[in-house]
C-alpha positions in Angstrom: -19.1 48.1 19.9 -18.5 45.1 18.1 -19.5 45.0 14.1 -21.1 42.4 12.9 -19.3 40.2 9.8 -22.0 42.1 7.3 -20.5 45.3 8.3 -16.9 44.7 8.4 -17.3 43.3 4.3 -16.8 39.6 5.6 -19.0 36.7 4.1 -19.5 33.6 2.3 -17.2 34.7 -0.8 -14.3 32.8 0.6 -16.4 29.9 1.0 -17.3 30.0 -2.6 -14.3 30.5 -4.0 -12.9 27.2 -2.0 -15.0 24.9 -2.5 -14.7 26.0 -6.4 -11.3 25.6 -6.0 -12.0 22.1 -4.1 -14.6 21.0 -7.0 -12.2 21.3 -9.6 -9.1 19.7 -8.2 -11.7 16.4 -8.0 -12.8 17.4 -11.2 -8.9 16.9 -11.9 -8.6 13.9 -9.6 -11.6 12.1 -11.3 -9.8 13.0 -15.4 -6.3 11.9 -14.1 -6.0 9.0 -11.7 -7.4 6.5 -13.6 -4.9 6.9 -16.6 -2.2 7.1 -14.2 -3.0 3.9 -12.8 -4.0 2.5 -15.6 0.3 3.1 -17.5 1.2 1.8 -13.5 -0.3 -1.2 -14.4 1.1 -1.2 -17.9 4.0 0.0 -16.6 4.7 -3.9 -14.0 3.7 -6.0 -16.7 7.3 -4.3 -18.3 8.9 -5.1 -15.3 7.5 -8.2 -15.1 8.1 -9.0 -18.8 12.0 -7.7 -18.5 12.9 -10.3 -15.3 11.3 -13.2 -17.3 13.1 -12.4 -20.6 15.8 -15.2 -20.5 12.4 -17.4 -21.3 10.6 -14.8 -24.2 11.1 -13.8 -26.9 11.2 -10.6 -28.5 8.0 -11.1 -30.1 6.0 -12.9 -27.0 7.3 -9.7 -24.6 5.8 -7.3 -27.5 2.6 -9.3 -27.5 2.5 -9.5 -23.9 2.6 -5.3 -23.7 0.4 -5.3 -26.4 -2.3 -7.3 -25.1 -1.7 -5.4 -21.5 -1.9 -2.2 -23.4 -5.3 -3.0 -25.5 -6.8 -4.6 -21.9 -6.1 -1.4 -20.2 -7.2 0.9 -23.2 -4.0 2.5 -23.6 -2.4 3.8 -27.1 0.3 2.2 -27.8 1.2 0.2 -31.0 3.4 -1.3 -32.0 6.3 1.3 -33.4 5.7 2.7 -29.5 7.5 -0.9 -28.1 11.5 -1.1 -28.3 13.3 -3.8 -27.4 16.9 -4.3 -27.1 18.9 -8.0 -26.2 22.6 -7.2 -25.4 24.5 -10.9 -24.3 23.7 -10.5 -20.7 20.5 -8.1 -20.5 17.7 -6.7 -22.3 15.9 -3.0 -22.6 12.0 -2.3 -23.5 11.3 1.0 -23.8 7.8 1.9 -24.0 6.8 5.4 -25.1 3.0 7.0 -25.9 1.0 9.5 -25.2 -2.4 9.6 -23.7 -4.7 12.4 -24.8 -7.0 13.5 -21.6 -9.9 15.2 -22.4 -11.4 18.6 -20.3 -14.0 21.0 -21.2 -12.1 23.1 -24.0 -8.7 21.8 -23.3 -7.2 18.6 -24.2 -3.9 17.3 -22.1 -1.7 15.1 -24.0 0.3 13.3 -20.7 3.5 11.6 -22.0 4.3 8.8 -20.7 7.7 6.7 -20.8 8.3 3.3 -19.6 12.1 1.8 -19.7 13.3 -1.1 -17.5 16.3 -2.8 -17.7 17.3 -6.1 -16.7 20.0 -8.9 -16.8 18.9 -12.0 -18.6 19.6 -14.8 -16.4 
């Protein structure tokens, strides 16, 4: 004798739990991915500025980084940008925290970008 799904206790509960987990994952990605993309955009600006450091002074580099941070709406201040120029290399460090708001919780995403390049 064959049992139907209802008789064995199987039902739609597993499907509902799976859909809820999928929805939570999509919501988290919807909140985090744009911040990650903007942070990567700023990182690329830091890499580009470090490569062209021979033609720019510290003030121009800092202004370029701050302009890109404002454009990408990232909470970077002048205190977060540290530029160290040695005899033949430059190091640019940008360290900041981006708050990501979730219902009932604010995640503080810490971002640290450091780029060292030789100066030609």
